[in-house]
N, C-alpha and C positions, 0 to 999 in steps of 0.2 A: 725327745721330750724334754720339758723344762726340769731344771734341778731345784729352783727356788722361785716361788711366786709371791709377790707382795700384793695384798688385797687393799686397795685404796678406798675403803668403805667401812661401815659400821653396822651394828644391829643384825637383824635376821638375815639379810642378804650376805653379809660377811660370814656369818656362821654357816650358811648354806654352801658357800664356796669353799670354806675350810674343810667341810666334811667331804666334798668332792675331791679336793687335793689330797686329803688323807687316804682316801680309797685308791687314788692313783699313785700313791707313794711319792708324792712331790712335797718337798719342804715348803712350809708356809710362813708368811710374815704378816703380823697385824700391825696397823698403825692406829693411833688414837690421839684425840685432843685431850687437853688436861682434864676437862670435866668428864671424860670417858674412862679415866684411869680405873682399872679393875673391873670394867664391864665384861659381860659374858664373852663378847667376840674376842677380847684381848687374851682370854684364857683358852680359846679354842685353837689358836695357832701355835706353831712350834716356837716362835719368838714374837715378842711384842715391843713396840717402841713408840714413845711420845714424839710427835712430829715437831711441835713447837710449844711455846707458852700460850698459844691462842686457845680459846674455848669456842664451842659451837661449830657451826658449819664452816666458818672462816678457815679453821685448821685443815679440814678435809678438802677445801678448795685451793689450798696453797700449793700450786704446781711445783715451785722451786723446792719446797720442803719435802714433798712426796718423792721427787726425783733424786734429791740429795740423799735421802734415806735409802732409796732403792739401790743407789750406787754403793753406799756405805756397807749395806748388808749383803751385797753381791747377788741381788735378785736379777734373774734373766728375763722376767716377765712381770707385768702388772695387770691385775684384773680390777676393773673399775666398778663392777657391780652395776647398780642403777642409781640415778641421781648424781649429785656432786659433779665429778669430772667425767662421767660415763659418756656423755655426748659432746665432749669438748675437743674439737678438732685440733686446737693448738696443743693440748696435752698429748693427744695421740701422735702428733707430728714430732713433738719434743722427745717422746719415748723412742721413736724411730731414729732420730738424730743421735741418740745416746747408745743405740744398739740394744735397747730394751724392748722386748716384744709387748705390744699393747694387745691384750686379749679382747679383741673387738674388731670392727671394720676398719678399713684404711681411713686415714685422716680426710682424704678428699671426698670419700663417700659420706662421712659424717657432715662435712661442710656443705655438701650439695643438698642434703636432706634437712639441715638445720633451719634454713630459711624457707618458710612455707611457700612463698610465692615461687621461688626457684624450683622447689620440689614439685609443685603443681605443674609448672611449665615443662619440666623434664618428663613427668608422667604423661602429660597431654601429648607431647611429641612422640612418646613411645607407644601411644595408642591405649594407655591405661585410662579407664573412665574416671574422671575427677568430678567433684561436686561443682555444679555450674557456678561461675564466679569469675573474678579477675585473675589474671596470671601475672600481674605486676602490682607494686604498691600504688595506692591512691595518692595523687598529688594535691588534691584540694577538694573543697566542698562541692563545687560544680561538677567535677568529674565523678565524685562519689554519688551524687544524685542521679546523674545520667546512667551510671553503671547499675545502680540499684533498680532503676526503672526497667532497664534491659533484662536484669536477672529476674526481677519480680520479688515483691515483698511477701513475707518478711525476709530481711537479710541479716546475716551474721557479719559483724565487723570484727576482724581478728588481727592481733599483732603479728607482723610477718615473722618475728623471731620468737613467738609465743609458744605456749604449751601448758598442759596441766590445768587448763581452765583459766589461766592468767591472760589478760589482754583480750577478753572475749565480751562482746556486747551485742545485743539484738535490737534492730530497728524495725518496727512493724509498719511504719509508714514514713514518708519523707520528713515529717515534722520531728520524728525521733532520731533522725540520722545525725544531726550535729552533735548531740550529747553522746551518742554511741561512738562516733568517731573520736571525740575528745577523751572519753573514758578508756577506750581500747588503746589509744596512743599513749595516754598517761601511764597505764599499767605496763605497756611495752617498754617505755622509757625506764620506769622504776625497777622492773624485774629483769629486763633483758638488755637494757642500754640501747634500745632501738625503738623509736616511736613510729616507724612506718607500719601501715595497716593495709589490709586488702579486704575484699568483700566476697562472701559466698552466699548461696541460697540457704536460708535457714529452714530446716525441716522440723516441724513442731514436736514430733515424738518418734524419731527414727530408732532403729536398733543399732547399737554400737557393736560392731562385729570386727574382730581383728584376726589376722592369720599369722601363725608362727612360721618363720622360714629359717633354714640353715643353708649356708653356702660355703663351699671350700674354694681353695685357690686354683683348683683344676677345672673350674667352670661348671661344677655340679651344684644345682640349687634344688632343694626339696621343700615342700610345705608339710606341716604337721597338723593341718586342719585348722578349724576356727575356734575362737573363744567368744562367747557373748558377754559383753560387759555393759549391758544396757541399764543395770540398776546403779544409778549414779546420783550424786547430789552436787549441784553446781559443777558438773563436768569432772567430778572426782569419783572414781570407781569405788563401789562398796562391796558388790558381789559379782563374781565371775563364774562362768560355767562352760563346760565343753562336753559334748558338742552343743551348738546353738539350738535352742528349742524349736526354731522355725526353719532350720536349714536341712534340706534334703540332700541326697548324694549328688545330684546334678548341680545344685547351687554350690555345694562344697567344692566340687571340681572346678567350677567357673571361678570362684573366689580364690582358690589355690593357684589357678593359672595367672590371675591378675597379680597376686603377690609375688609369684616367681618372676614374672615379667618386670615388675617394679624393681626387684632385687637386681636382675640382670642389667636394667637400665642405668644403674649407678655403679656397676662393678662391685657389688656387695660381697663381703666375706664375714663369716661368723654367724652368730645368732642375732636375729632381728625380728621385728614385727611390723606388718603392714596393717595400719588401722583404717577402717572404713565405716561407712554408714550404709545400712540396708533399709531402703525406703521403697514401698510399693513394688517389691520384687526386684528392684535394681540395686546393684552394689557399686558404691563410689569410693575411690581412693580419697583418704583424708590426710594422712601423714604417715611417715615411716619412723619408728622408734629404733634407733641404731644402737641397741643394747639389749641385755636381758630384761624381760619384763617382770614386774612384781608377780603377776599371775601365771608365770610359766609352769607352776606346779600342776595346774589342772590339765594342761596338755601332756605333761609327763605321766599323769595318772591314766589317761585314756590311750596313750600310745606305748607306754613302757620305755620311752626313750629319755635318757638323761641329757637334757639340753645343756646344762652347765658343763658336763664332761665333754660333750661333742664340741662346744665352743672352745674349750681348752685344747682339744686335739687339733681342731682346725687351725688355731693360732700357732700351734707347733709345726704346722706344715703337713699334717696328715690329711688324707682324703676322708670324706664322709664314710662312716662305717656301714651305711645302708643306702638303698636306692628308693625312689618314690614308690615303686611297686611293693617294697618291703614294709611300708607304713600301714599298720592296721589300727582301726579305731574300735575300742572295746569299752562298753559301758558308758557311764556318765559320771562326771566329776564336778564338784561345786567348791568354790573358795569364798569364805567370809573373811573380810579384813577386820581384825580385832583392834580397833583404834581406841586410844584413851581419849574418848570424846563423850559428851553428853548430848544425846540425840534430842532430848526434850528442850534443851536450851540452844537450839539452832546448830547442833553439832559442835558446840564450843569445846576446844581442846581442854583436857582435864589432866594436866601434869601432876606429878606427885610420886610418893614412894609406894611401891607395891609391897603390901604386907604379906599376903599369902598368894601363892600361884600354884594351881593344880591343873595341869593340862589333861584333856581327854585322851583316850587311847582305844584299843580294840581294833577289830577287823576294818580295813578300809579307811582308817583315820590317820592323818598326817598333820603335824603342827610344826611350822617353821617360825621360830621365835628368837629374839635376841635378848630376852629378859628372863628373870627368875625372881623368886622371893627376895626382897631386899633391894631390887633394882630401882633406880630412880628414873622416872619418865620425865625427861628434861624439856622445858618449853622451847629450847633453842633448836630442837630437831623435829622431824615429822612425828605425828602422833601415833603412827601404826606400831603396835608392839608385838603383834603375832599375825600369822595367817593360818586359818583352820581350813584344811582341805580334806574332803571326803570323796570316796569312790564307791559306786555300787552298780548293779546291772542296768538299772533304768533311772530316769530322772526322778520318778516318784520314790523309788527305794533310796536314792542318794539324798533326797530331801529329808526323808525320815531318819536316815543315818546322821545327817547334819544336825537335825533338831536334837537327837540323842546326844551328840557330841557337844553341842552348845549347853545342854543341861548339865553335862559333866564338867564343863570348863568353869573353873572358879578362880576369880581374881578379886582380891580385896585391897583397899587402900586408894584405888583410883576408879573413877567411873569408866566403863567401856561400852562398846556397841553390842555386847553379847545380848542384852535384852531386846535391842532393836532388831537384830538378825533373827532371833527366835520368834519375835512377833511377826515379822514380815513373811517368814517361811510358812506361817500358819494361814496366810490370807488366800482368798480365792484368786487374786491377781497373780500371785506367784504360781499357784497350782496350774493356772491356765497359760503360763508362759508369757505374761504381759511384762511391760517395762517397769511397772510399779511407780511411774513418774508422779501420778496424782497422790499416791500415799506418802511419798517422801516429802512432798510439798505441803502436806496436811499437818499443821501444828497440833491440832487436837488429837489426831491419831498418834503423832509422835509422843505426846505426853502420856498416852495410854500404853506405850511400849515399856515403861519403866517397871522394874522388878516389883512384884507384889510384896506386901509385908511378910508373907511366909517364905519368900525367896523362890517361889515357883514361877511357872510361865505365866505371863500376863494373858488375859482373855481378850482377844482382839477380833472384831468382825470387820474385815475390810470389804465386805460385800457392798455392791451398789456404788462404789466410787470409781472414778475414771482412772484406771491404772496406766 
């Protein structure tokens, strides 16, 4: 087992990993940018160091600074969390070259899954069902038009190196294709340094369902069931739940088999997630996230398996501590992302200083957060400040528990999505397990989700809308 692990991240995921390391009796090291000095995650580790004079994300993306510091403090492993360097194959390879264990998959597995066209081709050859579309980058307008007609409109134009909703455009007919190609290519170049794009069939309102997997170096791969992440805004997840509200045991087994085969196809090791779309009863591979996911906590809640600890043990060369037959699914879990955003203003980020912070507690309630009263929500980082996770016996009971927990959650000084989540969970669409797509696109409804003058729950009737 490792003696000292450096966590190359910040915020709630760094705090989450430090807690796991503490319970495993492993010494921990925090790193931080200058503008993160004194933040919560720096005080959760055994030691903390400023990486450079840089501020914002640039500091956490500085491979040389992270590796130099890891060597200086004698870290024998690095945990990247999610975001920043988590899916950077070059970083994983550099760690290996220096004899520092990267707590994640091998560099070649990251590289093979990073480029979406290559990932689709690998999965297609492995017999994994992929969304109908091209298996290579589009080279010009004429090829795009021919491919789109073959696939069938509407089509999604996606950046080959994209993710997180960046480099994504939809063309509903051939006249919209040129602007979609240009928009996706432009975002691919700006965000990922790669302007190549490919085409997929666009499903109007599918369910976004992902499967958690764990794989060790001895060839054992298991899945921990699915998470439904269909409540999204512009392909950014807002609420996740496990199990999926429309998934039965046979569908779960099929999706789990798909995910396990996908992991085997790239020689995967560690914790990862196979993301897919569920449409008309068919499940399609979309992409593989070669890292811990933001929403891993809902899977932990329904399985009782600590995914972070398992990933650390796997990286240390230990076998999985359980088999597929040992995995049991119990109850229902829901996660609400508490972002510093204003839903009524098109989910505009709302940075600022948190004046008061009171998290909910009680049976079946978990809060993963990287902030406290006095923390500054900085505009240079992601706007998520906490994850509220609840568990109960049924989806209905878990929803009631989540509403209670949201009522208890008090944050002042910045606007958050707490009122939005509270309002959405009161709607008929959520109750019936719909994707709530129509509600999230309804500006009038969003304005109605704001806190009432008395501070109580807003009264919202979502009935009659297309969820």
